[in-house]
C-alpha beads as a LAMMPS data file, in Angstrom:
LAMMPS data file: protein, C-alpha beads

67 atoms
66 bonds

1 atom types
1 bond types

-500.0 500.0 xlo xhi
-500.0 500.0 ylo yhi
-500.0 500.0 zlo zhi

Masses

1 110.0

Atoms # bond

1 1 1 0.000 0.000 0.000
2 1 1 1.332 3.384 -1.033
3 1 1 0.703 5.979 1.688
4 1 1 0.452 9.707 0.939
5 1 1 0.094 12.413 3.583
6 1 1 -1.521 15.581 2.243
7 1 1 -2.066 17.212 5.626
8 1 1 -1.834 20.992 5.483
9 1 1 -2.367 21.101 1.726
10 1 1 -5.341 22.606 -0.050
11 1 1 -6.876 21.492 -3.315
12 1 1 -5.900 20.766 -5.972
13 1 1 -2.565 19.570 -4.497
14 1 1 -3.979 16.457 -2.712
15 1 1 -5.801 15.380 -5.885
16 1 1 -2.664 15.852 -7.988
17 1 1 -0.644 13.807 -5.498
18 1 1 -3.291 11.059 -5.568
19 1 1 -3.238 11.124 -9.376
20 1 1 0.537 10.622 -9.447
21 1 1 0.361 7.870 -6.828
22 1 1 -2.389 6.076 -8.766
23 1 1 0.070 5.727 -11.665
24 1 1 2.445 3.824 -9.357
25 1 1 0.091 1.667 -7.302
26 1 1 -3.381 0.124 -7.299
27 1 1 -3.479 0.200 -3.486
28 1 1 -3.402 3.675 -1.917
29 1 1 -3.944 5.387 1.408
30 1 1 -4.306 9.171 1.276
31 1 1 -4.328 11.147 4.534
32 1 1 -6.294 14.423 4.367
33 1 1 -6.958 16.966 7.102
34 1 1 -9.927 18.766 5.574
35 1 1 -13.300 17.753 4.218
36 1 1 -12.841 19.341 0.787
37 1 1 -9.639 17.426 0.078
38 1 1 -11.191 14.190 1.325
39 1 1 -14.196 14.620 -0.971
40 1 1 -12.170 15.618 -4.027
41 1 1 -9.588 12.848 -3.623
42 1 1 -12.313 10.222 -3.160
43 1 1 -14.237 11.515 -6.190
44 1 1 -11.107 11.436 -8.359
45 1 1 -10.171 7.910 -7.301
46 1 1 -13.708 6.557 -7.788
47 1 1 -13.856 8.077 -11.268
48 1 1 -10.638 6.228 -12.100
49 1 1 -11.891 2.781 -11.134
50 1 1 -10.818 2.553 -7.504
51 1 1 -12.983 1.179 -4.719
52 1 1 -12.822 3.822 -1.988
53 1 1 -13.268 3.559 1.776
54 1 1 -13.083 6.645 3.992
55 1 1 -12.406 6.551 7.719
56 1 1 -12.008 9.394 10.184
57 1 1 -9.095 9.293 12.602
58 1 1 -9.023 12.238 14.993
59 1 1 -8.800 15.385 12.869
60 1 1 -7.693 13.448 9.782
61 1 1 -9.462 11.433 7.123
62 1 1 -7.985 8.276 5.617
63 1 1 -9.034 7.614 2.043
64 1 1 -8.164 4.006 1.234
65 1 1 -8.435 3.050 -2.418
66 1 1 -7.888 -0.235 -4.185
67 1 1 -8.398 -1.468 -7.743

Bonds

1 1 1 2
2 1 2 3
3 1 3 4
4 1 4 5
5 1 5 6
6 1 6 7
7 1 7 8
8 1 8 9
9 1 9 10
10 1 10 11
11 1 11 12
12 1 12 13
13 1 13 14
14 1 14 15
15 1 15 16
16 1 16 17
17 1 17 18
18 1 18 19
19 1 19 20
20 1 20 21
21 1 21 22
22 1 22 23
23 1 23 24
24 1 24 25
25 1 25 26
26 1 26 27
27 1 27 28
28 1 28 29
29 1 29 30
30 1 30 31
31 1 31 32
32 1 32 33
33 1 33 34
34 1 34 35
35 1 35 36
36 1 36 37
37 1 37 38
38 1 38 39
39 1 39 40
40 1 40 41
41 1 41 42
42 1 42 43
43 1 43 44
44 1 44 45
45 1 45 46
46 1 46 47
47 1 47 48
48 1 48 49
49 1 49 50
50 1 50 51
51 1 51 52
52 1 52 53
53 1 53 54
54 1 54 55
55 1 55 56
56 1 56 57
57 1 57 58
58 1 58 59
59 1 59 60
60 1 60 61
61 1 61 62
62 1 62 63
63 1 63 64
64 1 64 65
65 1 65 66
66 1 66 67
């Protein structure tokens, strides 16, 4: 599983990082610290064929995606 931490970043940076990671791996975990990034990353991954699961951990969101 490829893990990406996008904490402190605003869109579109987390989506761009997820896009680059999706080229390398079919099993991703993206850490986001705001609702907008979580939503946009999940939407991008779903539209590219990933199954997405979102969990909340404290102030962060974990977007787990797998093809």
